[in-house]
C-alpha positions as CSV (number, residue, x, y, z in Angstrom):
1,M,-116.7,-110.0,-107.7
2,A,-114.7,-110.2,-104.5
3,A,-116.7,-110.7,-101.2
4,M,-117.0,-107.5,-99.2
5,H,-116.1,-107.5,-95.4
6,R,-118.9,-106.1,-93.3
7,P,-117.9,-104.9,-89.8
8,E,-119.7,-106.2,-86.8
9,P,-122.2,-103.7,-85.3
10,P,-120.8,-101.9,-82.2
11,N,-121.2,-103.6,-78.8
12,P,-122.2,-100.9,-76.2
13,A,-121.2,-103.1,-73.2
14,A,-117.6,-103.6,-74.6
15,R,-117.3,-99.9,-75.3
16,R,-118.2,-99.1,-71.7
17,Q,-115.5,-101.5,-70.4
18,R,-112.9,-99.9,-72.6
19,L,-113.9,-96.4,-71.3
20,V,-113.5,-97.6,-67.7
21,V,-110.0,-99.0,-68.4
22,I,-108.9,-95.7,-70.1
23,F,-110.3,-93.6,-67.3
24,L,-108.6,-95.7,-64.6
25,G,-105.3,-95.6,-66.5
26,A,-105.4,-91.8,-66.8
27,F,-106.3,-91.4,-63.1
28,F,-103.3,-93.5,-62.0
29,A,-100.9,-91.7,-64.4
30,F,-102.0,-88.4,-62.9
31,Q,-101.2,-89.6,-59.4
32,L,-97.7,-90.7,-60.5
33,V,-97.1,-87.3,-62.0
34,L,-98.1,-85.6,-58.7
35,F,-95.9,-88.0,-56.7
36,A,-92.9,-87.3,-58.9
37,S,-93.3,-83.6,-58.7
38,Y,-93.5,-83.8,-54.9
39,R,-90.4,-85.9,-54.7
40,S,-88.4,-83.5,-56.9
41,A,-89.1,-80.4,-54.9
42,P,-86.4,-79.0,-52.5
43,P,-87.1,-79.8,-48.9
44,S,-87.8,-76.3,-47.9
45,T,-90.7,-75.9,-50.3
46,R,-92.6,-78.3,-48.1
47,A,-91.8,-76.9,-44.7
48,P,-89.3,-74.4,-43.3
49,T,-86.1,-76.1,-42.0
50,A,-84.9,-75.8,-38.4
51,A,-81.6,-74.2,-39.5
52,A,-83.5,-71.3,-41.2
53,S,-85.9,-70.6,-38.4
54,S,-84.2,-71.4,-35.1
55,M,-81.7,-68.6,-35.1
56,S,-82.7,-65.7,-32.9
57,V,-81.2,-62.4,-34.1
58,Q,-82.1,-58.8,-34.3
59,A,-83.5,-57.7,-37.7
60,P,-82.1,-54.7,-39.5
61,P,-84.1,-51.9,-41.0
62,R,-86.6,-52.4,-43.9
63,P,-87.2,-56.2,-43.7
64,V,-89.4,-57.8,-46.4
65,A,-92.1,-60.0,-45.2
66,A,-91.6,-63.5,-46.5
67,S,-95.3,-64.2,-46.7
68,S,-95.9,-61.2,-49.0
69,V,-94.2,-62.8,-52.1
70,S,-95.4,-65.8,-54.1
71,V,-92.5,-68.2,-54.7
72,Q,-92.3,-70.3,-57.8
73,G,-89.9,-73.2,-58.5
74,P,-86.4,-72.6,-60.0
75,A,-86.7,-71.0,-63.4
76,R,-85.5,-72.7,-66.6
77,P,-83.1,-70.8,-68.8
78,S,-84.8,-68.9,-71.6
79,A,-83.5,-69.0,-75.2
80,D,-83.9,-65.2,-75.2
81,D,-81.3,-64.7,-72.5
82,S,-78.3,-64.3,-74.8
83,G,-75.2,-66.2,-73.6
84,C,-76.9,-67.2,-70.4
85,G,-77.7,-70.9,-71.1
86,G,-77.1,-71.9,-67.5
87,G,-79.7,-69.5,-66.1
88,L,-80.0,-66.0,-64.7
89,V,-78.8,-64.3,-61.5
90,Y,-81.0,-62.2,-59.2
91,V,-79.2,-59.5,-57.2
92,Y,-80.9,-58.7,-53.9
93,D,-81.6,-55.1,-53.0
94,L,-80.3,-55.1,-49.5
95,P,-80.9,-52.4,-46.9
96,A,-78.2,-49.8,-47.3
97,V,-76.7,-50.6,-43.9
98,F,-75.2,-53.8,-45.4
99,N,-73.4,-52.1,-48.3
100,E,-73.9,-48.5,-49.4
101,D,-73.7,-47.1,-45.9
102,L,-70.3,-48.8,-45.4
103,L,-68.9,-47.0,-48.4
104,S,-69.6,-43.7,-46.8
105,M,-67.3,-44.7,-43.9
106,C,-64.3,-45.2,-46.3
107,E,-62.1,-42.7,-44.5
108,T,-62.1,-44.9,-41.3
109,L,-62.6,-48.5,-42.6
110,M,-58.8,-49.1,-42.7
111,P,-56.4,-47.8,-40.0
112,M,-53.4,-47.7,-42.4
113,Y,-54.9,-45.6,-45.2
114,S,-58.1,-44.2,-46.6
115,I,-59.7,-46.5,-49.1
116,C,-62.0,-43.7,-50.5
117,P,-59.9,-43.3,-53.7
118,Y,-60.0,-47.1,-54.3
119,L,-63.8,-47.1,-54.2
120,A,-64.2,-44.7,-57.1
121,N,-65.3,-45.9,-60.5
122,D,-67.4,-48.8,-59.1
123,G,-64.5,-50.1,-57.0
124,R,-61.8,-50.0,-59.7
125,G,-60.2,-46.9,-58.1
126,L,-58.7,-43.8,-59.7
127,P,-57.8,-43.9,-63.4
128,A,-54.1,-44.5,-64.2
129,E,-53.8,-41.4,-66.2
130,G,-51.8,-38.9,-64.1
131,T,-50.6,-41.5,-61.7
132,S,-47.3,-43.3,-61.6
133,L,-48.7,-46.0,-63.9
134,S,-48.8,-43.4,-66.7
135,S,-45.0,-43.3,-66.8
136,I,-44.6,-47.0,-67.7
137,L,-47.7,-47.7,-69.9
138,P,-48.3,-46.6,-73.5
139,A,-50.9,-43.9,-73.7
140,E,-53.3,-46.1,-75.8
141,L,-53.4,-48.6,-72.9
142,L,-53.8,-46.2,-70.0
143,G,-57.6,-46.3,-70.2
144,S,-57.8,-49.9,-69.0
145,W,-55.7,-49.3,-65.9
146,Y,-56.7,-48.0,-62.4
147,S,-55.3,-47.8,-58.9
148,S,-57.2,-50.8,-57.5
149,D,-57.3,-52.3,-54.0
150,Q,-58.1,-55.9,-53.1
151,F,-60.6,-54.7,-50.4
152,A,-62.8,-53.2,-53.0
153,L,-63.7,-56.6,-54.5
154,E,-67.2,-56.7,-52.9
155,L,-68.1,-53.4,-54.6
156,I,-66.5,-54.5,-58.0
157,V,-68.5,-57.7,-58.1
158,H,-71.7,-56.1,-57.0
159,R,-71.6,-53.3,-59.6
160,R,-70.6,-55.7,-62.4
161,L,-73.4,-58.1,-61.6
162,L,-76.0,-55.2,-61.6
163,S,-75.1,-54.6,-65.3
164,H,-74.4,-58.2,-66.3
165,R,-76.2,-59.7,-69.2
166,C,-77.3,-62.7,-67.1
167,R,-78.9,-60.6,-64.4
168,T,-82.7,-60.7,-64.0
169,A,-84.8,-58.2,-62.0
170,D,-87.4,-60.9,-61.5
171,P,-86.5,-63.5,-58.8
172,A,-89.0,-65.9,-60.2
173,R,-86.8,-66.3,-63.3
174,A,-83.5,-66.6,-61.4
175,T,-81.4,-69.7,-61.1
176,A,-78.9,-68.2,-58.6
177,F,-79.2,-65.4,-56.0
178,F,-76.4,-62.9,-55.2
179,V,-76.4,-61.3,-51.7
180,P,-74.4,-58.0,-52.0
181,F,-73.3,-57.8,-48.4
182,Y,-69.9,-56.0,-48.0
183,A,-68.8,-58.4,-45.2
184,G,-65.1,-57.6,-45.7
185,L,-65.7,-53.9,-45.1
186,A,-68.2,-54.6,-42.3
187,V,-65.8,-56.8,-40.3
188,G,-62.6,-55.0,-41.4
189,R,-63.5,-51.8,-39.7
190,H,-63.4,-53.6,-36.3
191,L,-60.3,-55.7,-36.8
192,W,-57.8,-53.2,-35.5
193,A,-60.1,-51.1,-33.3
194,A,-58.7,-51.2,-29.8
195,N,-62.0,-51.4,-28.0
196,A,-63.9,-53.6,-30.5
197,T,-65.5,-56.8,-29.1
198,D,-66.4,-60.1,-30.8
199,A,-70.0,-58.8,-30.8
200,D,-68.9,-55.7,-32.7
201,R,-67.2,-57.8,-35.4
202,D,-70.2,-60.0,-35.7
203,S,-73.1,-57.6,-35.4
204,D,-73.5,-56.7,-39.1
205,C,-73.2,-60.4,-40.1
206,V,-75.9,-61.5,-37.6
207,A,-78.3,-58.8,-38.8
208,L,-77.7,-59.8,-42.4
209,L,-78.6,-63.4,-41.7
210,S,-81.7,-62.3,-39.9
211,W,-82.8,-60.3,-43.0
212,L,-81.8,-63.1,-45.4
213,H,-83.6,-65.9,-43.6
214,A,-86.9,-63.9,-43.9
215,Q,-86.6,-63.9,-47.7
216,P,-88.9,-66.4,-49.5
217,Y,-86.3,-67.5,-52.1
218,Y,-83.8,-68.2,-49.4
219,R,-86.4,-70.2,-47.5
220,R,-87.2,-72.2,-50.7
221,S,-83.8,-73.7,-50.9
222,N,-82.4,-73.0,-47.4
223,G,-79.6,-71.0,-49.2
224,W,-78.2,-73.6,-51.6
225,D,-78.7,-71.4,-54.6
226,H,-77.4,-68.2,-52.9
227,F,-73.9,-66.7,-53.0
228,L,-71.7,-63.9,-51.6
229,A,-68.4,-62.3,-52.6
230,L,-65.9,-61.6,-49.8
231,G,-63.1,-59.1,-50.2
232,R,-61.0,-60.5,-47.4
233,I,-59.4,-63.9,-46.9
234,T,-61.6,-66.6,-45.4
235,W,-59.7,-66.6,-42.2
236,D,-60.9,-63.1,-41.4
237,F,-64.4,-64.6,-40.9
238,R,-63.6,-67.8,-39.0
239,R,-63.0,-66.8,-35.4
240,G,-63.4,-69.8,-33.2
241,P,-65.5,-70.2,-30.0
242,S,-62.5,-69.4,-27.8
243,G,-62.0,-66.0,-29.5
244,G,-59.1,-64.7,-31.5
245,W,-58.7,-62.9,-34.8
246,G,-61.5,-61.8,-37.0
247,G,-65.3,-62.3,-37.1
248,S,-67.2,-65.5,-37.0
249,F,-69.4,-65.0,-40.0
250,L,-68.4,-68.2,-41.8
251,A,-68.8,-70.2,-38.6
252,M,-72.4,-69.2,-38.2
253,P,-74.9,-72.0,-38.9
254,G,-77.1,-69.6,-40.8
255,V,-74.5,-69.2,-43.7
256,A,-73.6,-72.9,-43.9
257,N,-75.4,-73.5,-47.2
258,V,-74.5,-70.3,-49.0
259,T,-71.6,-70.3,-51.5
260,R,-68.8,-67.9,-50.6
261,L,-66.6,-66.5,-53.4
262,V,-63.5,-65.4,-51.6
263,I,-59.9,-64.3,-52.5
264,E,-58.5,-67.1,-50.3
265,R,-60.6,-70.1,-49.5
266,E,-60.5,-72.8,-46.8
267,P,-59.4,-75.8,-48.9
268,W,-61.5,-78.2,-46.7
269,D,-64.7,-76.2,-46.8
270,A,-66.6,-77.0,-50.0
271,M,-68.7,-73.9,-49.7
272,D,-65.7,-71.6,-50.2
273,V,-64.7,-71.0,-53.9
274,G,-61.5,-69.1,-54.7
275,I,-61.8,-66.1,-57.0
276,P,-58.9,-63.8,-58.2
277,Y,-57.7,-60.8,-56.3
278,P,-58.5,-57.6,-58.2
279,T,-55.5,-56.1,-60.1
280,G,-55.3,-52.7,-61.7
281,F,-56.2,-53.9,-65.2
282,H,-59.9,-53.5,-66.1
283,P,-60.4,-53.6,-69.9
284,R,-63.7,-52.5,-71.4
285,T,-63.6,-54.6,-74.6
286,A,-61.9,-57.6,-76.0
287,A,-59.9,-55.3,-78.2
288,D,-58.5,-53.6,-75.0
289,A,-57.6,-57.0,-73.6
290,R,-55.9,-58.1,-76.8
291,A,-53.9,-54.9,-77.0
292,W,-52.5,-55.5,-73.5
293,Q,-51.7,-59.1,-74.4
294,R,-49.7,-58.0,-77.4
295,H,-47.9,-55.4,-75.3
296,V,-46.8,-57.8,-72.5
297,V,-45.6,-60.3,-75.2
298,S,-43.5,-57.7,-76.9
299,V,-41.8,-56.0,-73.9
300,S,-38.1,-56.7,-73.2
301,R,-37.5,-58.9,-70.1
302,P,-33.9,-58.6,-69.1
303,S,-34.3,-60.4,-65.7
304,L,-34.7,-64.1,-65.4
305,F,-36.8,-63.7,-62.3
306,A,-38.1,-61.0,-59.9
307,F,-39.5,-60.8,-56.3
308,A,-41.6,-58.1,-54.7
309,G,-42.2,-58.3,-51.0
310,A,-41.1,-57.3,-47.5
311,P,-39.1,-59.6,-45.2
312,R,-40.7,-60.6,-41.9
313,S,-37.8,-60.0,-39.5
314,A,-39.9,-61.1,-36.5
315,I,-40.5,-64.6,-38.0
316,K,-37.7,-67.1,-37.4
317,G,-36.5,-68.6,-40.6
318,D,-38.5,-66.1,-42.7
319,F,-38.8,-67.5,-46.2
320,R,-39.1,-64.1,-47.8
321,A,-35.7,-63.1,-46.4
322,L,-34.3,-66.3,-48.0
323,L,-35.7,-65.3,-51.4
324,L,-34.2,-61.9,-51.1
325,Q,-30.8,-63.5,-50.4
326,E,-31.2,-65.8,-53.4
327,C,-32.1,-62.7,-55.5
328,Q,-29.1,-60.8,-54.4
329,A,-26.9,-63.9,-55.1
330,A,-28.2,-64.1,-58.6
331,G,-27.0,-60.6,-59.5
332,P,-28.5,-59.0,-62.6
333,A,-30.5,-62.2,-63.3
334,C,-33.0,-61.1,-60.5
335,G,-34.9,-57.9,-59.9
336,A,-36.0,-57.2,-56.3
337,L,-38.4,-54.7,-54.8
338,D,-38.7,-54.3,-51.0
339,C,-42.3,-53.6,-50.2
340,A,-41.8,-52.5,-46.6
341,D,-43.9,-49.7,-45.2
342,G,-46.7,-50.3,-47.7
343,K,-44.6,-49.1,-50.6
344,C,-46.1,-51.5,-53.1
345,I,-49.7,-50.7,-52.0
346,K,-49.2,-47.0,-52.4
347,N,-47.3,-47.3,-55.8
348,N,-48.4,-50.5,-57.6
349,A,-46.6,-49.2,-60.8
350,L,-43.4,-50.3,-59.1
351,V,-44.6,-53.9,-59.0
352,L,-46.0,-53.9,-62.5
353,E,-42.7,-52.5,-63.9
354,L,-40.7,-55.1,-62.0
355,F,-42.8,-58.0,-63.2
356,M,-42.9,-56.8,-66.8
357,G,-39.1,-56.9,-66.9
358,A,-38.8,-60.5,-65.8
359,R,-39.7,-63.9,-67.2
360,F,-40.5,-65.5,-63.8
361,C,-41.8,-63.9,-60.6
362,L,-41.5,-65.5,-57.1
363,Q,-44.7,-66.0,-55.3
364,P,-44.2,-67.2,-51.7
365,R,-47.1,-67.2,-49.3
366,G,-48.0,-63.8,-47.9
367,D,-49.5,-63.1,-44.4
368,S,-51.7,-66.1,-45.4
369,F,-51.2,-68.6,-48.2
370,T,-52.3,-66.3,-51.0
371,R,-51.2,-62.9,-52.4
372,R,-52.5,-60.4,-54.8
373,S,-49.0,-60.5,-56.3
374,L,-49.8,-63.8,-58.0
375,F,-52.3,-62.1,-60.2
376,D,-50.2,-58.9,-60.7
377,C,-47.5,-61.3,-61.9
378,M,-49.6,-63.1,-64.5
379,V,-51.3,-59.9,-65.8
380,A,-47.8,-58.6,-66.4
381,G,-47.1,-61.7,-68.6
382,A,-44.6,-63.4,-66.2
383,V,-44.7,-67.0,-65.1
384,P,-45.3,-67.5,-61.3
385,V,-42.9,-69.6,-59.2
386,L,-44.8,-71.2,-56.3
387,F,-43.5,-72.7,-53.1
388,W,-46.8,-73.7,-51.4
389,R,-49.5,-75.6,-53.3
390,R,-52.2,-73.8,-51.2
391,S,-51.1,-70.5,-52.8
392,A,-52.8,-71.3,-56.1
393,Y,-53.3,-75.0,-57.1
394,I,-56.0,-75.7,-54.6
395,Q,-57.4,-72.2,-54.4
396,Y,-58.7,-71.1,-57.8
397,S,-60.0,-74.2,-59.6
398,W,-62.5,-72.1,-61.7
399,Y,-59.6,-70.0,-63.0
400,L,-56.3,-71.8,-62.9
401,P,-56.2,-75.3,-64.5
402,V,-54.3,-77.9,-62.5
403,D,-55.6,-81.3,-63.5
404,H,-53.5,-83.7,-65.6
405,G,-50.3,-81.7,-65.2
406,Q,-51.9,-78.5,-66.5
407,D,-50.4,-76.5,-63.6
408,G,-47.0,-77.0,-65.2
409,E,-48.2,-75.2,-68.4
410,W,-48.4,-71.8,-66.6
411,S,-46.3,-72.1,-63.4
412,V,-43.2,-73.5,-61.8
413,F,-43.3,-75.3,-58.4
414,I,-40.1,-75.4,-56.3
415,D,-39.9,-77.5,-53.1
416,R,-39.2,-74.9,-50.4
417,D,-37.5,-77.4,-48.1
418,E,-35.0,-78.2,-50.9
419,L,-34.3,-74.5,-51.3
420,R,-33.9,-74.0,-47.5
421,A,-31.5,-76.9,-47.4
422,G,-29.4,-75.4,-50.1
423,N,-29.9,-78.4,-52.4
424,V,-31.2,-76.2,-55.2
425,T,-30.9,-72.5,-56.1
426,L,-33.6,-70.4,-57.7
427,R,-31.3,-69.3,-60.5
428,G,-30.2,-72.9,-61.1
429,V,-33.8,-74.3,-61.4
430,L,-35.1,-71.5,-63.6
431,A,-32.1,-71.1,-65.9
432,A,-32.3,-74.9,-66.6
433,I,-35.8,-74.6,-68.2
434,P,-35.3,-74.6,-72.0
435,E,-36.0,-71.3,-73.7
436,A,-38.6,-72.8,-75.9
437,R,-40.4,-74.1,-72.9
438,V,-40.3,-70.7,-71.2
439,R,-41.8,-69.1,-74.3
440,Q,-44.6,-71.7,-74.3
441,M,-45.3,-71.1,-70.6
442,R,-45.4,-67.3,-71.1
443,K,-47.8,-67.7,-74.0
444,R,-50.1,-69.8,-71.8
445,V,-50.0,-67.2,-69.1
446,V,-50.8,-64.4,-71.5
447,E,-53.8,-66.4,-72.9
448,M,-55.2,-66.6,-69.4
449,I,-55.1,-62.9,-68.6
450,P,-58.7,-62.0,-69.5
451,R,-60.2,-64.6,-67.3
452,L,-58.1,-63.4,-64.3
453,V,-59.3,-59.7,-64.4
454,Y,-62.5,-57.8,-63.6
455,S,-63.4,-55.9,-66.7
456,A,-65.1,-52.5,-66.9
457,A,-67.4,-53.9,-69.6
458,D,-71.1,-53.1,-70.0
459,K,-73.9,-55.7,-70.0
460,D,-72.7,-57.2,-73.2
461,G,-69.3,-58.1,-71.7
462,L,-65.9,-57.9,-73.4
463,G,-67.3,-59.3,-76.6
464,G,-65.7,-61.5,-79.2
465,G,-66.4,-64.6,-77.1
466,M,-63.9,-63.4,-74.4
467,K,-64.8,-63.9,-70.8
468,D,-63.5,-62.0,-67.7
469,A,-63.3,-63.2,-64.1
470,L,-66.9,-62.1,-63.4
471,D,-68.2,-64.1,-66.4
472,I,-66.2,-67.2,-65.2
473,M,-67.8,-66.6,-61.7
474,V,-71.3,-66.5,-63.1
475,D,-70.8,-69.6,-65.2
476,G,-69.3,-71.5,-62.3
477,M,-72.0,-70.5,-59.9
478,L,-74.8,-71.5,-62.3
479,R,-73.1,-74.9,-62.7
480,R,-72.8,-75.2,-59.0
481,V,-76.5,-74.5,-58.5
482,A,-77.4,-77.1,-61.1
483,E,-75.3,-79.7,-59.2
484,Q,-76.9,-78.7,-55.9
485,R,-80.4,-79.0,-57.3
486,R,-79.6,-82.6,-58.3
487,S,-78.5,-83.3,-54.7
488,W,-81.8,-81.8,-53.4
489,R,-83.7,-84.3,-55.5
490,R,-81.5,-87.2,-54.4
491,R,-82.1,-86.3,-50.7
492,T,-85.8,-86.1,-51.1
């Protein structure tokens, strides 16, 4: 019979020693967890920053006391938030003076024309049916088209975010925070007013920052996870200390950490992100978008290239005038539309019809480096021809691919100095592109159309895996916040 092992009787003293070691190990582990949590928190969760608290401004109506809300840390995405793996967006309910009240002034916001019709239908404007667009579009496609204006962008983005599937009504669950301030309308109403002062152009912006800085979720991050949409170019908000054009909203320290989604960005300001100008195309479903894509592929394009714009006779060496001369010299290979006296704003069907009849469309800089016409061109299925890299390539990185030569897949770049010197002609450059290459470029442009337009979709989006410009915006902003949060942790 094998010998049996009999265990030693327990030693009470040894057991007590082991318990002491275990207890001490657990205690120190707990301290390490507390230290790590403290280190990973954004700076403003420890103490308010000087930037958020030092600015003295007059508060607008209905402020919310910062101390009345309990602030939690940034929320983790929930598996139940369908298609919102990057997180959720909270839309602030601002005092009406910062948005809704401005809409009621639509008759006087712009000196050249009333923008009231363009604010209808959540900023999309009046439906195309019964307008000049109905004469050039098939009846089955008319429902996706409106008479839209670029200055309604702030309203378009606000309304779409309110119904977006990634919106949350609970700020404690939000990853990013949208501030629906209609800054373009607020500043724009003073831009041409004869007696307007710098203080007038800045008053709404100063009041908005006062309200925002009192909000607990702004104070938590000092604004790094907050964003705005601006319906005017960035230069309308960058008046310098010595005065000049526009307001100074984007030069105010209080907005320095907030991301600005703007139709034309300052390339050297990392807080500006370029987003598309609104066009008249607002599909409700992926089926609507695909129907339009099939249409622009199928239409006849008798012109090699086209140009819509007005010459600037007061500008010496006006480049637009040179393009019109090139167009005239090309004869039937080029279609031209003179947009003097606001003709193209009042009747956008003329622009759409022109671009739908051409394979290429010329896109010089406008009053600034960008133009809505770039997006009208691409929605019409034509390939844009660019002369300034700042007109697109370093403007819209979330929307227009440019890395590794991808810009050549959907656009043509021509050196404007070579054109001015007479070393090349537009017709010569564009006619030399092989037909197979032109077809491939047009195919790529048509594929990109959905991501360049603001849909009229409900909270479920266009469907079928298709994303519009607003979806791309939300995805991009959530990625940006995740990157910012990593930088918070490195700084602390």
